[in-house]
C-alpha positions in Angstrom: 22.2 23.2 -1.9 20.2 20.3 -1.1 20.0 16.8 0.1 18.2 14.0 -0.5 15.6 12.5 2.5 13.7 9.3 1.9 10.7 9.7 4.4 8.6 7.5 5.5 6.7 9.8 8.4 2.8 9.7 7.6 0.1 11.1 8.8 -2.4 13.9 7.1 -6.0 15.0 7.3 -7.8 13.9 4.6 -11.1 15.5 3.4 -13.3 12.8 2.6 -16.5 14.6 2.5 -19.0 14.6 -0.5 -18.1 18.0 -1.2 -15.6 17.9 -4.3 -15.2 21.5 -4.9 -14.8 22.6 -1.2 -11.9 25.2 -0.5 -9.2 24.5 2.0 -8.8 27.5 4.3 -6.4 30.0 2.4 -4.3 32.3 4.1 -5.5 36.0 3.6 -1.7 37.0 3.4 0.4 36.8 0.2 3.3 34.3 0.0 6.7 35.4 0.5 8.5 36.8 -1.9 10.8 33.8 -3.2 14.4 34.2 -2.2 16.2 30.7 -1.8 19.1 32.1 -0.1 21.2 31.3 3.0 18.1 32.7 5.3 16.4 29.8 4.5 17.0 26.5 6.7 16.6 24.0 4.2 13.5 22.2 3.7 12.0 19.4 5.7 10.5 16.1 3.8 6.8 16.5 3.6 4.5 14.1 5.9 1.8 12.7 3.7 -0.2 9.1 3.6 1.6 7.3 2.4 4.8 9.1 3.1 6.9 10.5 0.1 9.6 7.6 -1.1 12.1 10.8 -2.1 12.1 14.6 -1.0 15.5 16.6 -2.2 15.6 19.7 0.3 16.0 23.3 -0.9 16.1 26.3 0.7 13.3 28.8 0.6 9.9 29.7 1.5 8.1 26.9 -0.3 4.7 27.5 -1.4 1.2 28.5 0.1 -2.0 28.8 -2.0 -3.7 32.4 -2.1 -7.0 33.1 -3.7 -6.1 34.4 -7.4 -3.5 32.3 -7.5 -4.1 29.7 -10.9 -3.8 25.9 -11.2 -3.0 25.3 -14.7 -2.7 22.5 -17.3 0.2 21.0 -20.1 -2.3 18.8 -21.1 -6.7 18.7 -21.5 -6.3 15.5 -20.6 -5.5 16.5 -16.9 -8.6 19.1 -16.8 -10.3 17.2 -14.3 -7.4 16.8 -12.3 -7.2 20.5 -12.6 -10.3 21.6 -11.8 -10.5 18.9 -8.6 -7.4 20.5 -7.1 -7.9 24.0 -7.9 -11.7 23.6 -5.7 -10.0 21.5 -2.9 -7.2 24.4 -2.7 -9.5 27.6 -3.1 -7.9 28.6 -6.3 -8.8 29.9 -9.9 -8.7 26.8 -12.7 -7.2 28.4 -15.8 -7.2 25.6 -18.1 -3.9 24.8 -20.6 -1.7 27.9 -20.2 2.1 28.2 -21.7 2.5 31.7 -19.3 4.0 31.5 -16.4 2.5 33.8 -13.0 4.2 33.8 -9.1 1.7 31.5 -7.3 1.1 29.0 -10.1 0.3 25.6 -9.8 1.1 23.5 -13.0 -0.2 20.1 -13.9 2.1 18.7 -16.5 2.3 15.1 -18.4 6.3 14.2 -19.3 5.1 11.1 -21.6 8.4 9.4 -20.5 7.0 5.7 -21.8 9.7 4.0 -19.5 8.5 5.2 -16.3 6.1 4.1 -13.6 2.8 5.5 -14.7 1.7 6.5 -11.6 5.0 8.1 -10.6 5.5 11.8 -10.5 7.8 14.7 -9.0 6.4 17.3 -7.6 8.7 20.6 -7.6 8.2 23.2 -5.2 10.9 26.5 -6.1 10.5 30.0 -7.1 7.3 30.8 -5.6 5.3 27.6 -7.9 4.7 24.3 -7.8 4.9 21.9 -10.7 3.5 18.3 -10.6 4.7 16.0 -13.4 4.5 12.8 -14.4 4.3 10.0 -17.2 0.9 9.4 -16.9 -2.7 11.2 -15.3 -2.4 8.8 -12.6 0.6 9.9 -11.4 -0.2 13.4 -12.1 -3.2 12.8 -9.6 -1.3 11.4 -7.1 1.4 14.4 -6.7 -2.2 17.0 -6.3 -2.9 14.6 -3.1 0.3 15.3 -2.2 0.1 19.1 -2.6 -3.3 19.0 -0.7 -1.7 16.5 1.9 1.0 19.4 2.2 -1.1 21.9 2.7 -3.8 20.5 4.9 -1.3 19.6 7.3 1.7 21.9 7.2 -0.6 25.1 5.8 2.3 24.9 2.7 4.4 22.8 0.7 7.9 22.6 2.0 10.9 24.1 -1.2 12.2 20.9 -2.7 11.8 18.1 -4.9 9.4 15.1 -4.1 9.8 11.8 -5.9 7.5 9.6 -6.0 5.9 6.0 -6.7 4.3 2.8 -5.2 5.9 -0.4 -4.5 2.6 -2.3 -5.5 1.0 -1.7 -8.7 -2.8 -3.1 -7.0 -3.9 -1.1 -4.2 -7.3 -1.3 -2.9 -10.4 -1.9 -0.7 -13.3 -4.3 -1.3 -16.6 -3.9 0.3 -19.7 -6.5 0.2 -22.5 -5.1 -0.2 -24.7 -7.8 -0.9 -25.1 -9.3 2.7 -25.4 -5.6 3.9 -26.8 -2.7 1.9 -24.6 0.6 1.8 -26.2 4.1 0.5 -24.2 5.3 -3.3 -22.9 9.0 -0.9 -21.5 6.4 1.6 -19.7 4.6 -1.5 -18.9 8.0 -3.1 -17.2 9.1 0.6 -15.0 6.2 0.8 -13.9 6.4 -2.9 -12.6 10.2 -2.1 -11.1 8.8 1.0 -9.4 5.9 -1.0 -8.4 8.2 -4.1 -6.8 10.7 -1.4 -4.3 8.0 0.2 -3.2 6.9 -3.9 -5.6 3.5 -3.3 -6.3 2.2 -7.1 -8.8 -0.2 -6.0 -12.6 -0.6 -5.2 -14.3 -4.4 -5.4 -17.7 -4.3 -5.0 -19.3 -7.8 -4.0 -22.8 -7.5 -5.3 -23.8 -11.3 -5.2 -24.1 -13.7 -2.5 -26.9 -16.1 -0.8 -28.2 -12.8 1.2 -28.7 -10.5 -1.7 -28.6 -9.2 -5.0 -27.5 -5.4 -4.7 -27.5 -3.9 -8.4 -30.7 -3.5 -10.7 -30.7 -6.1 -13.7 -32.1 -6.2 -17.0 -31.3 -9.7 -18.0 -32.7 -10.9 -14.7 -34.5 -8.4 -12.9 -36.2 -11.3 -10.6 -32.7 -11.5 -8.6 -32.8 -8.0 -7.7 -33.3 -7.6 -4.0 -35.6 -4.8 -2.5 -32.6 -3.0 -1.3 -30.1 -1.9 -3.8 -28.2 0.1 -6.4 -29.5 1.5 -9.6 -27.3 1.3 -12.5 -27.7 5.5 -12.6 -26.1 5.2 -9.3 -23.7 2.6 -10.2 -22.6 4.6 -12.7 -22.3 7.6 -10.7 -19.6 5.7 -8.4 -17.9 4.1 -11.6 -17.4 8.0 -12.7 -16.5 9.2 -9.3 -14.0 6.1 -9.2 -12.6 7.2 -12.7 -12.2 10.4 -11.9 -9.9 9.7 -9.0 -7.7 6.9 -10.9 -9.7 3.9 -9.4 -10.8 0.7 -11.1 -14.0 -0.7 -9.7 -13.9 -4.2 -9.5 -17.3 -6.0 -10.0 -17.3 -9.7 -7.8 -20.6 -11.9 -9.2 -19.6 -15.4 -6.8 -19.6 -18.5 -8.4 -20.6 -21.6 -8.2 -21.2 -21.1 -4.6 -22.6 -17.8 -3.1 -25.9 -17.7 -5.2 -28.5 -18.2 -2.8 -30.0 -14.8 -4.1 -30.4 -16.3 -7.5 -31.7 -19.4 -6.6 -34.0 -18.0 -4.3 -35.3 -17.1 -7.5 -34.9 -19.9 -10.0 -35.2 -22.9 -7.3 -34.2 -25.5 -9.9 -30.9 -24.7 -10.3 -29.4 -25.1 -6.9 -27.7 -28.1 -6.4 -28.5 -30.9 -4.1 -27.3 -33.9 -2.6 -28.3 -37.8 -3.8 -30.5 -38.5 -1.2 -32.6 -34.4 -2.3 -31.0 -32.2 0.4 -30.7 -29.0 -1.2 -27.3 -27.0 0.0 -27.3 -23.6 0.5 -26.3 -20.7 -2.0 -24.5 -23.8 -4.3 -25.5 -23.9 -8.0 -26.1 -26.9 -9.8 -23.2 -26.5 -12.1 -24.1 -29.8 -13.9 -27.0 -28.0 -15.3 -25.9 -25.6 -18.9 -28.8 -23.7 -17.6 -26.6 -22.7 -14.3 -23.8 -21.5 -17.0 -26.2 -19.3 -18.9 -28.0 -16.9 -16.6 -24.3 -16.8 -15.1 -22.8 -15.5 -18.0 -25.7 -13.9 -18.7 -24.9 -11.4 -15.7 -21.0 -11.4 -16.2 -22.0 -10.3 -19.7 -24.6 -7.4 -18.7 -22.2 -5.8 -15.8 -19.6 -5.9 -17.9 -21.3 -2.6 -19.8 -21.4 -1.0 -16.6 -18.0 -2.0 -15.0 -15.5 -0.5 -17.8 -12.5 -1.4 -15.6 -10.1 -4.0 -16.8 -10.6 -6.7 -14.1 -13.4 -9.0 -13.0 -13.3 -10.7 -9.3 -15.2 -14.3 -10.2 -15.4 -15.4 -6.7 -14.9 -19.3 -6.6 -14.9 -20.1 -3.1 -16.8 -22.3 -0.6 -18.1 -24.3 -3.1 -20.6 -26.5 -0.5 -19.9 -29.5 -3.1 -16.4 -30.2 -2.2 -16.6 -29.8 1.9 -18.0 -33.4 2.0 -15.5 -36.5 2.3 -17.0 -38.0 -0.7 -18.1 -35.5 -3.3 -18.4 -38.0 -6.2 -20.9 -40.3 -4.1 -22.9 -37.3 -2.6 -23.3 -35.6 -6.4 -23.4 -38.2 -8.0 -24.8 -35.8 -11.0 -21.8 -33.9 -11.0 -19.4 -36.5 -11.3 -21.2 -38.0 -14.1 -20.9 -33.9 -16.1 -17.3 -34.7 -14.9 -16.7 -37.6 -16.5 -18.7 -36.9 -19.9 -16.8 -33.4 -20.2 -13.2 -34.2 -19.0 -12.9 -38.1 -18.9 -13.8 -41.2 -17.4 -10.9 -40.3 -14.1 -12.5 -37.1 -13.8 -14.2 -35.1 -10.2 -16.4 -33.4 -9.1 -13.2 -31.1 -8.3 -12.1 -30.4 -12.0 -15.6 -29.7 -13.3 -15.8 -27.0 -10.7 -12.0 -25.8 -12.3 -13.6 -26.2 -15.2 -16.5 -24.0 -14.8 -14.2 -21.4 -13.0 -12.2 -21.4 -16.4 -15.4 -21.2 -18.3 -16.5 -17.9 -16.4 -13.0 -16.8 -16.9 -13.5 -17.1 -20.4 -17.0 -14.9 -20.5 -14.8 -12.0 -18.6 -12.0 -12.4 -21.2 -14.4 -11.8 -24.0 -15.3 -8.4 -22.3 -11.4 -7.3 -21.9 -11.2 -8.5 -18.8 -8.6 -10.0 -16.2 -10.2 -12.7 -14.3 -9.6 -13.1 -10.5 -10.7 -15.8 -7.7 -10.4 -16.5 -3.9 -7.1 -19.0 -3.6 -9.7 -22.1 -2.3 -11.2 -22.0 -5.9 -8.0 -23.3 -6.7 -6.7 -26.9 -6.7 -3.7 -29.3 -7.5 -3.5 -32.6 -9.0 -6.5 -32.7 -10.9 -7.1 -33.3 -14.7 -8.4 -29.5 -15.1 -6.1 -26.6 -14.0 -7.4 -23.3 -13.5 -6.5 -21.2 -16.6 -2.5 -19.4 -15.5 -4.0 -15.6 -16.4 -6.7 -15.9 -12.9 -5.2 -14.0 -10.5 -5.4 -15.3 -6.9 -6.9 -13.8 -4.7 -5.2 -15.4 -1.3 -7.4 -14.5 1.8 -7.1 -18.3 3.9 -5.7 -21.1 4.9 -7.9 -23.0 6.3 -10.0 -24.3 3.5 -10.4 -28.3 3.2 -6.7 -29.2 1.4 -5.4 -25.7 2.3 -2.2 -25.3 0.2 0.4 -23.3 1.5 1.0 -19.5 -0.5 3.9 -20.2 -2.2 2.3 -23.4 -4.1 0.6 -20.4 -6.3 3.3 -18.3 -6.5 5.8 -21.3 -7.5 2.9 -22.1 -10.6 3.9 -18.9 -11.9 0.5 -16.9 -10.7 0.1 -13.7 -9.6 -1.5 -13.2 -6.4 -3.2 -10.2 -4.6 -2.5 -10.2 -0.5 -6.0 -10.2 1.0 -4.9 -11.8 4.3 -7.8 -12.7 6.2 -6.0 -12.5 9.6 -4.9 -8.8 9.1 -7.1 -7.7 6.1 -10.8 -8.7 7.2 -12.8 -6.7 8.8 -16.0 -9.2 9.2 -19.0 -6.9 10.7 -20.1 -9.1 14.5 -16.5 -10.8 14.6 -18.0 -14.1 13.7 -16.0 -17.5 14.3 -12.3 -16.3 14.8 -12.3 -13.1 13.1 -11.6 -9.9 14.7 -11.8 -6.5 13.4 -8.4 -5.7 12.1 -6.3 -2.9 13.8 -3.7 -0.3 11.7 -1.3 -0.8 14.6 -0.9 -4.6 13.6 -1.3 -3.8 9.8 1.3 -0.9 10.2 4.2 -2.9 12.4 3.1 -6.7 10.8 2.1 -7.1 7.8 4.0 -7.2 4.7 2.6 -7.6 0.9 4.3 -11.3 1.4 3.1 -11.8 4.3 0.3 -14.0 2.9 -0.8 -16.1 5.6 -0.8 -16.2 9.0 2.6 -14.0 9.9 5.4 -15.1 8.2 6.5 -13.5 5.0 6.9 -15.5 2.0 10.5 -15.5 0.7 12.1 -12.4 -1.0 12.3 -14.1 -4.7 8.6 -14.6 -5.1 7.5 -10.3 -4.6 7.3 -9.4 -8.1 4.5 -11.9 -8.4 2.5 -10.2 -5.8 0.6 -7.7 -7.1 -0.6 -5.7 -3.7 -3.0 -6.4 -1.3 -7.0 -5.5 -0.3 -8.5 -4.6 2.6 -11.7 -6.9 2.5 -14.9 -5.2 4.5 -17.7 -8.3 4.8 -21.0 -8.0 6.3 -22.1 -10.9 8.0 -23.7 -10.1 10.8 -24.5 -6.7 8.8 -26.8 -5.4 11.8 -23.9 -5.6 13.7 -22.3 -2.3 12.8 -24.1 1.2 11.0 -22.2 2.5 8.2 -21.5 5.0 10.2 -19.6 3.1 12.6 -17.7 0.7 9.5 -15.9 4.0 8.4 -15.0 5.4 11.6 -13.7 1.3 12.5 -11.9 1.1 8.8 -9.9 4.2 8.9 -6.9 4.0 10.3 -6.6 0.1 9.0 -6.8 1.8 5.6 -4.3 4.4 6.1 -1.9 1.7 7.5 -2.4 -0.1 4.6 -1.7 2.4 2.8 1.5 2.9 4.0 2.7 -0.7 3.6 1.6 -0.5 0.0 3.2 2.4 -1.2 6.5 1.9 0.3 6.8 -2.2 1.8 10.1 -0.9 4.3 10.0 -0.1 7.9 8.4 3.1 8.4 10.2 5.9 9.9 7.6 7.4 12.3 6.4 4.8 15.1 2.9 3.7 15.8 1.9 6.2 18.5 3.9 8.8 16.4 1.4 8.1 13.2 -1.8 7.6 15.0 -1.1 10.9 16.9 -0.8 13.2 13.3 -3.7 11.3 12.2 -5.9 11.9 15.4 -4.6 16.0 15.1 -4.7 16.1 11.1 -8.0 14.3 10.7 
């Protein structure tokens, strides 16, 4: 006997400490003898962050972890997931096994080529647990659900969970250029993101205030406080074990102040000789050479499939007459693209050239929405993903314009998802409540969603932590401040529908369960 319950309730404790193998407290008594008779009530859907999308209730005692229970896998590709889950639940990792024992947790790949690779099925029946999925990521997410069930309720309820995300890109971006973060702090955030079923972390590591990763090709640009390549490799390895892609960002042609400090001859200057902060002279061929050197170098450090090119706030385009103010850029534009070409065209050409560099390294390029322009003789390449964050720039375009061009968009809406240290300008710290109650992936700008027909082009969303006033919060304060917004966003990216729980219920659960 069973019933299908579609559950949007959320809120469970998540373990984001630095100890990957710290076991959960396990009960001292064994699980009840499985006896799924009418003496058991129908099970209730688990409460997790994000909420499982479907649970088929059954009668039975459920499953509790007991020392001596095993975690077994059907495929050696699942060894990492198996070891992690065993360590977290205080069980024994037994590797590949075909036999069945009471209390087993079995992880399986079903190789269903037609299914969402991030989907999974979690079955609790007969005193055992089976987590299966078409891909390793889906199985991993199933183990996150199991972990949360045990953490929150002490047991996994009898029945079957069938679950998958609504959106394929679920991320958090961290500005480590303006504010240096310890490698250990970043690793803790990766563990937290993994338990929330996020699959991206962006590292914005180059800006006017600093260049924060060791460089072999251009060591002269690296700031005193930085991550070594060995530290970054550990970060990437940990992220991969959680099925999280690290998306690096070297922002250009603006926000390159740290590079320009070491190469002042590359700084953009107005006709009167005045230097433009953070802006590189894109008419100078050496500018492209140094940026491409860095893109090629770090492609070997970040093996994920995506790369953020920045492209925003190039100061040559914020003046009333760019061609008159920057005659060198105007001449270079006409030489490259014809007599009617503009500084805007030259800037778009720069973006396309950098996209070609990362594309040659088998990466999908991404850029901020204010790096895309309309009406010029040069258009941004069609495969560059739009990271939509604002509609406040000069010549701001409605989000629908990008979508109507057929572009894929990722939602970074600065009114909901921007955590800007010190709250400069008009920014205020985002709250989980506002995200939970008012935001969906279709709310790209302001509070109004774009038409539903564009939903498929919106690949997902990303929370963004910016260090504009870096001393205004400590690392610990940042971690506390983003805690509830990250949980709310995880829910809305996994299932954009109306949550079942009220915000007060969501918050109470999160507070009680850790």
